[in-house]
N, C-alpha and C positions, 0 to 999 in steps of 0.2 A: 351192596353187601347185605346179606341176611343176618338178622339178629341171632346171637347165640342163645340157645335154650338155657345153658348154665354158664354164664360168662365169668363167674367167680371161681377161679381155680384155687386149689390149696385147701387148707384146713377149714373145718366147719366153723371154728370160732372167729374166722375172718368175715363170715357172712354178716350182712347188716341185720340188726334187730328188727327194724321196721322199715318198710318201703312204702312210699306214697306214689301213686301213679295217676296220670291224667287220662281221661276218657272223654268221648263225645257225649254231650248232654242229650239223653234220649227220653222218650216218653216214660220208660220204666223208672228212670232216675227221678223224673218229675213226680211220678206217682209215689215213689218211696219217700221223697222229701215231703210231699203233702201228708202222707201217712204219719211220719214222725212229727211234723208240725202240729197236726190235730190231735195226736194221741200221747205226746211225750212232754215232759217237763225236765228242766235241769235243776238239780238240787245241790246247793253249795253249802258246806258246813260253815257255820258262823264261828266255831272254835275248832281250828284244825290241828290242835296239839295232839289229839288222838284220832287216828283215822278209823272211820267206821267201816265195817264190812258190808258188802251188798246185802247179805242175809239179815243183818241187824237193821239196816235201813228199811228193807222190805217188810220185816216183821212189825216194826214199830209204826210205819206208815199205814199198813193194813189195819192195825189195831186202832190207830187214831182216826182214820177215815171210816172205819167200820165197813170194810168191803171184803168180799170173799177172796181167798188166797190166790185163786187163778186169775184175778182181775189186774194184777200188777207184777211186772218184772223190773228188776233193777240191774243196771250195768254201770260199772265204774268207768268214767271218762278220764279222770285224773285222780291223784291220791285223795283229795277232799271234794271231789265233784262226781256226782252220779247222774245217770239218766233214768228217770222214772217213766216207764212205759205202761200206759193203761189200756184196757180193752175197749173203752168207749170214750168219746169226747166229753160226755157229761161228767164222768169221774175225774178226768183231767181238769176240767173247769172247776169242779168242787175243790180239788187240791190247790189249784192256782188261786182261788178266792181266799184260801187260808193264809197265803203269803209266807208264813213260817210254820214249818212242821217240827215237832219235837221227836228226837230220837235219844231216849235217856235224858241226860241233862244238856244235850247239845241241840242247838237249833239248826234247822235246815232252811235256808232261804230258797224258795222255789220260784222259777221264772220260766217263761216260754222258751222252747228250743228254737234257735235260729241256725242257719248254716254257718254263721260266724263263730258259734260257740266252740266248736272243735277245730277251728282253723288254726294252722300252725305253720311255722317255717322251720325247716330242718335241712341239714345237708346230707346228701347221698353221693357216694362215690360213683363215678362213671369210668368205664374202661374205654380209652381212645388209642388209636394207632397214630403215632407221630413219625413223620419221615424227616430225618436230618441228613445233611450232607457233610460228611467228613469229621464229625466230632462225637465222642462217646460219652462225655460227662455232660449230662443234660439238666440236672436238677436246678441249676441256677437260671435256666432259660424260662421258667414258668412261675407265674404268680401263685401264691397259695400252696398248700401242702400237696405234693405229688410223690407217688412212689412208683418205681419202675417194676413192672411185672415180668417183662421178658423181652427178648429180641425176636422180631418177626423176620424170618428168612425168606418168606414167600413174596414174590414180586408179581403183582397183577397187571401193572401197566408199564410201558416202556420208560415213562418218566421216573419210575421208582428204582431203576436199575442202579443208578449211582447213589442211592440213598441208604442211610442207616436207619432202619425202622424199629421203633420200640412200642410196646404196649404199656401205657401209663394208667394209673388210677388217680383220679382227682375228684375233689368235691365240687369243683367249679369248672365245668367243661367250657364255659365261655372264656375262661382265662387262656385256653389253648387257641392261639391265633391260626388262621388259615394259611397265612404266609408271614414271613418275618425275616429279619436280618440278624445274624449272630455276629457280634463284634467281640474280638478277643483283645484284651489289653496286653500289649507287649511290654515287659519290664524294661525300664530305661537303664 
């Protein structure tokens, strides 16, 4: 089965805000990681009651380190965490030697970037086709949150002729068993 180009049907507000995908580790990714490792620092606010803007962090760090404006870019990783990207490893090392930079009255703890800094775990819904024989109420058959997207009327194999097929959205595709047994409790 070929992957759908736009598997999320329906309204735009149902689309996920952020998607994380996996890819093969290539030489280009290795070079990009090396580039970020040698030119970037992670800056964490010591007082996160007031979130600093990227421009405020950039302006004050440039002033404190006395470097030209084009030598630094700032990207927000999280509300109180920024990535400081320098044009040269020497500037990065100077900033790292300072340990704490000041932005107004707020301190920024600077540390080297590692690939674990932005690592996160989040859930993403997957669309799966489930073939059931003879029963239409399926929500109780699956672990975790599942929503029924629609009925699939097309049968590609002979084994599917006697099946009732549904498209389901789930955040845990591993919860969908390849085979299973449905037991229905009969009231006494």
